[in-house]
NUKETOR-700324 format. One record per residue (C-alpha): residue number from 0; residue in three letters; x, y, z. Coordinates in Angstrom, 1 decimal. Each point is the difference from the previous one (the first is absolute). Example, Ala and Ser with C-alpha at 12.3 -4.5 7.8 and 13.67 -1.06 7.14 Angstrom:
# residues 2
+-----+-----+--------+--------+--------+
|   i |  aa |      X |      Y |      Z |
+-----+-----+--------+--------+--------+
|   0 | ala |   12.3 |   -4.5 |    7.8 |
|   1 | ser |    1.4 |    3.4 |   -0.7 |
+-----+-----+--------+--------+--------+
END
This chain:
# residues 100
+-----+-----+--------+--------+--------+
|   i |  aa |      X |      Y |      Z |
+-----+-----+--------+--------+--------+
|   0 | met |   49.1 |   97.4 |   92.4 |
|   1 | asn |    0.7 |    2.7 |    1.7 |
|   2 | leu |    3.9 |    1.6 |   -2.3 |
|   3 | tyr |    1.6 |    2.9 |    1.7 |
|   4 | his |    2.9 |    2.2 |   -1.4 |
|   5 | ser |    1.7 |    2.8 |    0.9 |
|   6 | ser |    0.3 |    2.3 |   -3.5 |
|   7 | ser |   -2.3 |    0.6 |   -2.5 |
|   8 | leu |    0.2 |   -0.5 |   -3.7 |
|   9 | pro |    0.9 |    3.2 |   -2.2 |
|  10 | his |   -2.2 |   -0.1 |   -3.2 |
|  11 | leu |    0.5 |    3.9 |   -1.3 |
|  12 | ile |   -2.7 |    0.3 |   -2.7 |
|  13 | glu |   -1.7 |    2.2 |   -1.9 |
|  14 | val |   -2.4 |   -0.5 |   -2.8 |
|  15 | gly |   -0.2 |    2.6 |   -3.0 |
|  16 | ile |   -2.1 |   -0.5 |   -3.1 |
|  17 | ser |    1.0 |    1.4 |   -3.2 |
|  18 | lys |   -1.6 |    0.2 |   -3.4 |
|  19 | gly |   -2.9 |   -3.0 |    1.6 |
|  20 | ser |    3.0 |   -1.9 |    1.3 |
|  21 | ile |    0.7 |   -0.5 |    3.9 |
|  22 | gln |    3.8 |    0.1 |    0.7 |
|  23 | leu |    1.5 |   -0.7 |    2.8 |
|  24 | val |    2.9 |    1.9 |    0.9 |
|  25 | ala |    2.4 |   -0.3 |    3.7 |
|  26 | ser |    0.0 |    3.2 |    1.7 |
|  27 | lys |    2.8 |   -0.1 |    1.7 |
|  28 | leu |    2.9 |   -2.5 |    0.6 |
|  29 | ala |   -1.4 |   -2.6 |    2.6 |
|  30 | pro |    3.4 |   -0.4 |    2.5 |
|  31 | glu |    0.5 |   -3.6 |    0.4 |
|  32 | pro |   -2.3 |   -2.2 |    2.0 |
|  33 | pro |    1.7 |    0.3 |    4.0 |
|  34 | asn |    0.8 |   -3.3 |    1.6 |
|  35 | thr |   -3.8 |   -1.3 |    0.5 |
|  36 | arg |   -0.5 |   -3.0 |    3.3 |
|  37 | leu |   -2.7 |   -1.6 |   -0.6 |
|  38 | ser |   -1.5 |   -2.6 |    2.6 |
|  39 | val |   -3.1 |   -2.6 |    0.7 |
|  40 | gly |   -1.2 |   -1.6 |    2.8 |
|  41 | gly |    4.2 |   -1.2 |    1.6 |
|  42 | phe |    2.0 |    0.4 |   -3.1 |
|  43 | ile |    1.5 |    3.2 |   -1.3 |
|  44 | ala |    0.9 |    0.8 |   -3.4 |
|  45 | asp |    3.1 |    2.8 |   -0.9 |
|  46 | ile |    0.0 |    1.7 |   -3.7 |
|  47 | leu |    3.6 |    0.8 |   -1.0 |
|  48 | leu |    1.1 |    3.0 |   -2.2 |
|  49 | asp |    4.0 |   -1.1 |   -1.3 |
|  50 | ala |    0.3 |    2.7 |   -3.3 |
|  51 | arg |    3.9 |   -0.8 |   -1.5 |
|  52 | pro |    1.1 |    2.1 |   -3.1 |
|  53 | asp |   -1.5 |   -3.2 |   -1.8 |
|  54 | gly |   -3.3 |    0.0 |    1.0 |
|  55 | thr |   -2.9 |   -0.1 |    2.9 |
|  56 | ile |   -0.4 |   -3.4 |    1.8 |
|  57 | tyr |   -3.0 |   -0.5 |    2.8 |
|  58 | his |    0.8 |   -2.4 |    2.2 |
|  59 | trp |   -3.0 |   -2.0 |    2.1 |
|  60 | ile |    1.1 |   -2.3 |    3.5 |
|  61 | val |   -2.4 |   -1.4 |    2.4 |
|  62 | gln |    0.2 |   -0.7 |    2.9 |
|  63 | arg |   -1.2 |   -0.8 |    3.2 |
|  64 | val |   -0.9 |    3.1 |    3.1 |
|  65 | gly |    2.5 |   -0.4 |    2.3 |
|  66 | ser |    2.2 |   -2.4 |   -2.5 |
|  67 | ala |    3.3 |    0.5 |   -1.5 |
|  68 | ala |   -0.4 |   -3.2 |   -2.4 |
|  69 | ile |   -1.5 |    1.2 |   -4.0 |
|  70 | ile |   -2.6 |   -2.1 |   -0.9 |
|  71 | gln |   -0.1 |    0.8 |   -3.3 |
|  72 | trp |    0.9 |    2.8 |   -2.4 |
|  73 | gly |    0.7 |    1.3 |   -3.6 |
|  74 | gln |    1.2 |    3.1 |   -2.1 |
|  75 | glu |   -2.3 |    2.0 |   -3.1 |
|  76 | tyr |    0.4 |    2.1 |   -2.4 |
|  77 | thr |   -2.6 |    2.8 |    1.7 |
|  78 | phe |   -1.8 |    0.3 |    3.2 |
|  79 | glu |   -3.2 |   -0.4 |   -1.3 |
|  80 | asp |    1.0 |   -3.9 |   -0.8 |
|  81 | ala |    2.1 |   -0.3 |    3.4 |
|  82 | tyr |   -3.2 |    1.4 |    1.4 |
|  83 | ser |   -2.1 |   -3.1 |   -1.5 |
|  84 | ala |    2.4 |   -2.3 |    0.9 |
|  85 | val |    0.2 |    0.4 |    3.6 |
|  86 | ser |   -3.8 |    1.0 |    0.0 |
|  87 | ala |   -0.9 |   -3.3 |   -1.6 |
|  88 | tyr |    2.2 |   -1.9 |    2.1 |
|  89 | leu |   -0.5 |    1.2 |    3.2 |
|  90 | glu |   -3.6 |   -0.8 |   -0.7 |
|  91 | thr |    0.9 |   -3.1 |   -0.5 |
|  92 | leu |    1.1 |   -0.6 |    3.6 |
|  93 | ala |   -2.8 |    1.7 |    1.3 |
|  94 | his |   -2.5 |   -2.4 |   -1.3 |
|  95 | pro |    2.4 |   -3.6 |   -0.6 |
|  96 | lys |   -1.6 |   -2.2 |   -1.8 |
|  97 | glu |   -1.5 |   -2.9 |    2.5 |
|  98 | lys |    1.8 |   -4.2 |   -0.8 |
|  99 | ala |   -2.0 |   -2.0 |   -0.6 |
+-----+-----+--------+--------+--------+
END
């Protein structure tokens, strides 16, 4: 499967060693990921940030290229979960199981 995306995942982490233990600390606050588009074959999927005062939700929407019809959609609490969910769904579209 060839999966293309229009943004990169911001993982800004430094590793520090303190008194024989490894400690992970953020090097700086990572900005919220921008809206992201993934594409595979004749399908596109958008991950859209919905930041509200009561929390952040990431909506994901799958469509056929050139169509306004929504094939599948979902919501996740983190960008990573949305990215994982939409990638898995696109994988099923790219490699449908053969019917017996």
